[in-house]
Structure formats: structure tokens, C-alpha cells
C-alpha positions as CSV (number, residue, x, y, z in Angstrom):
1,M,-52.7,104.6,22.7
2,G,-55.7,103.8,24.7
3,K,-58.7,106.1,25.6
4,T,-58.2,108.6,28.7
5,T,-60.6,107.5,31.3
6,Y,-61.7,109.5,34.7
7,K,-59.3,107.3,36.7
8,D,-56.6,108.6,34.5
9,I,-57.1,112.2,35.1
10,G,-54.8,112.5,38.2
11,T,-51.8,111.5,36.2
12,A,-52.8,112.8,32.7
13,E,-51.6,115.9,31.1
14,R,-54.1,118.7,31.0
15,R,-54.6,121.6,28.9
16,E,-57.0,124.1,28.3
17,H,-59.5,123.8,25.4
18,E,-61.5,126.3,23.5
19,R,-65.1,126.2,23.0
20,T,-67.0,128.0,20.2
21,D,-70.1,128.3,18.6
22,G,-72.7,127.5,21.2
23,Y,-76.1,126.8,20.4
24,S,-79.0,126.8,22.8
25,V,-81.6,124.3,21.4
26,A,-84.7,122.7,23.2
27,S,-85.0,119.2,24.3
28,G,-81.4,118.6,25.5
29,R,-79.8,119.4,22.3
30,S,-77.9,122.6,23.4
31,H,-74.3,122.0,22.1
32,C,-71.0,123.7,21.3
33,Y,-67.7,123.0,19.5
34,I,-64.5,122.1,21.3
35,T,-61.0,122.4,19.6
36,C,-58.9,119.7,21.1
37,P,-55.7,121.1,22.3
38,F,-53.8,117.6,21.5
39,C,-54.8,117.1,18.1
40,G,-56.7,120.4,16.8
41,E,-59.9,118.6,15.7
42,S,-63.2,120.2,16.3
43,V,-65.6,118.0,18.4
44,K,-69.2,118.9,18.6
45,A,-70.2,118.3,22.4
46,Y,-73.8,118.3,24.0
47,L,-73.9,120.4,27.2
48,W,-75.6,117.6,29.1
49,S,-72.9,115.3,28.1
50,L,-70.0,117.6,29.3
51,A,-71.7,118.1,32.7
52,G,-71.9,114.3,32.9
53,G,-69.1,111.9,31.8
54,G,-67.5,114.6,29.3
55,K,-66.7,114.3,25.9
56,R,-64.3,112.1,24.2
57,C,-62.2,113.2,21.2
58,T,-61.1,110.8,18.5
59,C,-57.4,111.1,19.6
60,G,-58.6,109.5,22.9
61,A,-58.5,112.7,24.9
62,L,-61.3,113.5,27.4
63,H,-63.0,117.0,27.4
64,D,-64.6,118.1,30.6
65,N,-67.0,120.7,31.6
66,Y,-64.4,122.9,33.2
67,G,-62.6,123.8,30.1
68,H,-59.8,121.3,30.3
69,T,-58.9,118.3,28.3
70,H,-57.1,115.4,29.7
71,K,-55.0,112.8,28.1
72,K,-52.9,110.3,29.3
73,A,-49.2,110.2,28.5
74,E,-48.2,108.0,25.2
């Protein structure tokens, strides 16, 4: 199964993800942990990365800054 890209988002399945343990740290290191709704893995995501291109999960899903995770159909 390939990785979900931004061009796949229009046809990919979308689920809400849960963010936990946000930390505000200087020098662009502010981060949170996202629990993937597709595989259940907890992923460390830097806030600047989420606001830009999103954060990729090891299962290929793409977490965005709006509380959603997208994964193209298998």
C-alpha cells in the first residue's frame, strides 16, 4: 500500500485524530502526539510540520493540522 499524498485527499478516507501531550518549546520544537485512527500508533508531530505539509504515519496515512487523518483506500 502506498503513502497518502495531498493529491489523494479528495478521494481518501478521512477520520478525526486525537492530539495529546502538546509541548511548547522554543526554537521550532513545539510538538504534540497524534494517535492515528487507522493503525492506533502514537506519532510525534512538530507543530510547524503539521501546519505545513502534515505528518506522515508509518501506516501511510497523512495527519493534517485540522484534526483529520487521511488514508487512501487499500
